[in-house]
KOLROBA-195283 format. One line per 10 residues: for each residue x, y, z of C-alpha. Coordinates in pm, 1 decimal. Each point is the difference from the previous one (the first is absolute). Layout:
BEGIN
X,Y,Z; ...
% end
This chain:
BEGIN
5.6,2.2,1.9; 149.0,320.2,-119.9; 18.0,275.2,269.7; -109.7,-225.7,285.3; 198.7,34.7,321.4; 124.8,-298.8,193.3; -304.0,-9.6,233.6; -246.2,17.5,-289.7; 198.5,-268.4,-187.3; 7.0,-228.9,303.5
-381.7,49.2,63.6; -116.8,-22.2,-362.6; 234.6,-274.2,-132.9; 175.3,-199.5,261.1; -283.8,-50.4,254.0; -251.9,-124.8,-253.3; 254.6,-250.4,-144.8; 74.8,-130.4,346.9; -361.6,-28.8,109.0; -20.8,-375.6,-49.5
322.6,-61.6,202.8; -118.2,225.7,281.4; -335.7,-186.6,10.1; 187.7,-343.4,26.4; 220.0,136.9,275.4; -281.5,158.8,185.8; -217.9,-311.4,-26.8; 282.4,-220.2,133.2; 55.5,249.8,284.8; -367.9,5.2,97.5
-21.6,-380.2,1.3; 317.2,-38.1,203.4; -109.1,263.5,251.3; -351.1,-148.4,59.6; 108.0,-357.6,4.3; 315.6,21.3,202.6; 8.0,-254.1,281.8; 321.3,-195.8,21.6; 246.6,277.2,63.8; -218.0,172.8,258.3
-98.6,-334.6,172.3; 371.3,-112.7,21.7; 139.7,338.3,114.4; -268.9,127.7,242.3; -284.6,-244.6,12.9; -237.1,284.6,-45.3; 112.8,187.9,306.5; 84.7,174.3,223.3; -365.6,2.9,76.8; -165.1,46.0,-339.6
255.6,244.6,-140.9; 79.4,-208.0,-306.8; -325.0,-186.6,-60.4; -64.5,-24.6,-374.7; -300.3,-176.7,-154.3; 188.4,-334.3,-27.0; 96.9,1.9,352.7; -351.1,71.9,108.6; -138.8,-284.3,-211.0; 260.1,-235.4,136.5
-83.3,97.3,366.2; -372.0,-42.4,-58.2; 36.8,-332.4,-177.8; 260.6,-176.6,213.4; 3.7,192.9,329.0; -364.4,119.6,47.6; -178.4,-301.2,-159.6; -206.7,235.7,-219.5; 71.9,-190.1,-330.0; -314.5,138.1,-168.7
85.7,359.8,75.8; 363.0,-59.3,-105.1; -120.7,-147.2,-327.8; -238.9,298.1,-56.5; 282.5,236.7,68.3; 222.0,-190.1,-252.2; -267.3,40.9,-267.3; -47.7,368.9,70.0; 385.9,50.1,-10.1; 1.6,-176.7,-339.6
-279.9,216.2,-125.0; 176.3,320.3,114.7; 329.1,-104.0,-167.6; -186.2,-88.5,-321.4; -178.5,332.4,-6.1; 312.7,198.7,65.0; 183.3,-180.8,-281.1; -291.1,42.9,-243.4; -16.9,376.2,82.9; 380.1,32.7,-39.6
-11.2,-177.9,-344.9; -293.9,202.0,-113.4; 176.2,322.5,94.6; 306.8,-126.0,-190.4; -193.0,-56.4,-322.6; -168.8,341.2,-4.8; 132.9,240.1,-248.9; 172.6,298.2,140.0
% end
């Protein structure tokens, strides 16, 4: 683009070309953040108190510690739905024309 400054060039050319890659990275980040369990469980066990409780820890505690398997299953389904909706929204935004 003739006469475009570096900021305009970045915003008008580079960002639209990187939109699919940004969407993939954002999708993977959202999925990893919402479904993180192993690292938090190994390092802190969800504590001290409830400081590092994520949905996966809560589901685990309900299913195996509290005996509320039905509630844990329902929360797992809701978590799956939330992750699916988030990924669909990210993908739709990535496909929109600027």
